[in-house]
Each structure stands twice: as structure tokens, then as C-alpha cells.
Phi, psi and omega in degrees: 000132182288131179288143181297134179273079185204144175248115180253130183223122175225121183226137168239123183242124179240120172226172187299326179243010184210142177224132181241133172228109186230130175221105190239144170230105190247151177305137177281005177221157175086193178251128174251118180265130168266110187247138178161170184289164178304139181087004183280341182112004179304301178298326171303315178296316183295322182290331178286323177296326181286339185090009180284335178230141175243124178243138178306133176076015179290148174218138174215126177229129183238107174056044177095350184248121182277121175258342176209132173209089189293336176299337181250008185054040183251125179211111175278122184288157185312321184283357177255355179272132184277070185239142169251131187236124178241126184262175181301318175265145186290336170057040177277154179289118182292331178284352183244152176287179173303310176307316177300318183291327175293317184296327177300317177292321184297315183294327180294322181291325179060039183271142178289332178260040184301320186292318172306312179297317179298318182294322182290318179293322182294323179287323183296326187250009170058045182237014180301332181280000186255003193299326178274357181284148171287146186297329185284355176261003184268158171281170183301322177289323177293322178300314178296325179290323176295312179305319183289317179301316180304312178300321177292323183289354174274006183057055189284154166264357173208132181250126180252123175240108190262091181048059190291343180251005187298329185269358183262154171278176188303318181301312182291326179294323179293331182291318188273323189306314178304327180284321173301325178293326175294322174298320177300319186284328196248342183260145178254053176237122178300143177237131170254122186238116177270132181197160173238011176261117177305317185295318178294314177309309184299320184284328189251331197274137165266334181227145183235128170248110184261125185242148179209117177047050173077005182246142172281109176276333184197153176200115183184184178303145183302314181301319179288308183302310175301338183266354184286123185288341186274359180248146186301326189294335180282345182256356178289166180300328182261020181300142179184178182235169175253136173234133177259137179220164172250129176296119179230011177194145179229128177251082188294338184293320185251009183057045182235149169252146174258124182254149172254104180246171180304320181279352179137191183280148178221148178245144179212146176276126185198161177298161182294134179223151184293154174299142182084354179286138176279145182227128177261133184228146173258129175250111179284140179302327184284351184255007183250125173245155185239143173223161181272350178208163180298145181255128181256352182235042185242154177282344184285112185285326185263113181229114182244139172289139180212170174229132172299127179246332180197173184216146175210148181294142175276181183292340180242153191288348185278340191242166167228157168259121175255128179261141185230154170244108180257079183071026188097346180265119182293126174238158170236143178233127177257111181230163180288154176290333174298315178297321176299317181292321176299326178275349180063043182280134176206170184300132180096346178290138177273134179218178169245131177265125179250132174223121179299137175301324180291339179275342183290130179263096174283133190248321178193000000 
């Protein structure tokens, strides 16, 4: 019988100044992001899943295997859980080279295909040229890539990443993010990714859990959750949604790709990609404008038929966030209240959503 592909986690934590109540059912594949401000309980959940903290009444099941069930006095200790854990700081052994750090993990796994695993990890994370380096001679981005490779070499059934980019500057984050995207695409290992960065969540997550002060405010697919107007992340200045498309045309003359998305054709600037390739884009609410009809004399290439479904006040009094349905794809548009009134926007109104190709943030 095929085991269920789901992660079930139920924890109650009571401390003097903090209370966490989490009851989660997460996909057993892909990336689930735990998102929220500092102190919301993200790391506490991760530590409980790793077995580093034990809480009364806790329950944890990973793809059909129970690791904790306090009702049955069952608790699998941390060293027996097939978990790879990547912390904010890489925590590499300073007295060993990169090769030595990776060999340490490979020996712990005692896998017959250790050499194959090593080659795959080196390729996925682009660190083969670093093997002879001392870890103290690595950049922050290189250190985190080695830390992720070391976690993978333990043959985890679950990969936990606790804000792995938090200690990096913008340039180093951009260095590491493409490798994290490759992990999501190529590995069949579920990942729990802790972050307070909307950009990281939008780029990486398939499923999003929003936490605040120890409470789960929302848990669902990324595209739907990021577009929910009742959640604070949809009202922030960097609010946006994730749109999936398939490359069905290449305009090499202008350096553009044409994508087939649920809401219609879209153009985006991107490096050459093969036809049929899936591409994920982030569409920011501030980059979406609305008209009542198609524009034939505009520089904006992307114009999608849409219907207004809801509206919510933005964080500042001058703007509103309008939620749209573009052929089944949720979009958000941040516009002024004056524009809303001039266009007579209300739920059910047909509009055209315009997005500049130059504003689309293609992620993979």
C-alpha cells in the first residue's frame, strides 16, 4: 500500500511569555514555508519536528512514519529521525576542509551509494571547486551551500531550513536562491523553510503557513495564500502573487519569452528557455494597473482579462488592494482610491489587468 504523502504536526507549547498552538497538515512533497515575524513560533515548530524539543501532547507523522505520539508515549529521539537541518549560521567544522565536512555527513549516512550522492550534491549546489578549501576561507553564500550539501548527504526524509539566508547580504542571497530553487525542482524530499521574507516565500514555497504570536493564521497553497486580502502579507508594500506559466514562444530579437498562463499569454524578459519549460513568476500588486478595456497604443505588453472579486484598504489611506480573478489565476492590484472610484470598480466588474514585462519577476 502506498504511504500517504503528508506531514502532520501538532504541538502545544506553554512558556511564561509565549504560547504556541499548531495543528498542521502539510504536503509530503515540495516546499512548505513557515512565515511570520520574529517570535511567531516558526523556529519552535522546526525544533519540535527535529526532536530537539519535546512537548506534552505532541504528535508528528512524516509521510506515514510516526516520529512522535505522546498519547502512546512514543518519541523518536533526534539522532534517529531522518532529518537534515540547516541553521541560520552554517555551523561547519572549522578544523575540516569542505571535503572533510561533507565526508563526515556521508559516513554518518553509511549509504552504499555515497559516491553517487556526493556527486549529485556537489552538482546541485555548485561547490565541487571548493572541496579543498578551509571553511574559514568561504564566503557566507558558499558556507550555506556547503551546509545544505552536508545536510543532504545524511539522506534525510525531511529537510529543515531555518532562515538559511538571514545572515547574508542581498548579493549573497541572490547567489544562494537559485540553488534552493534547484533543490525544489530536482529533489523528492519535502522541505520546511522558515522565513520572514515575502520574496523568499514567493520564490520557493508551494505551501505557506502564516504564523503570528504562536497562532496559525493560515495554511494553504502559496498562490492562494499570498493573495488572501484578510492576511497582512497581501497588504504590504511588497505584496504580490505567484503565477505559473509554460514557455510556448521565444522572441530572440527582443529577448522575450511568451508564457501560457491560466489568465492568458504573458511576456517576460528571461534567458533562453526551451519550449514547454515551466516558469514561475512573482507579480507585485504595485506593478498591476487596471483599465476597463484593452489598450492598443500602450507600451505594456501584458494585458489580461480579469474580474474584480474583492477589495481591501492598503496600509496607507491613499490606496486600496483590489483582488482579481484572471482566468482562475488570482492577481492583486494596488491602486489609489481615486482610481478605483473613477473606474467604478466593485466586485463582479470586468477589467483588464496590465503588467509591464519589465516588471515581471521571473524566478525559474
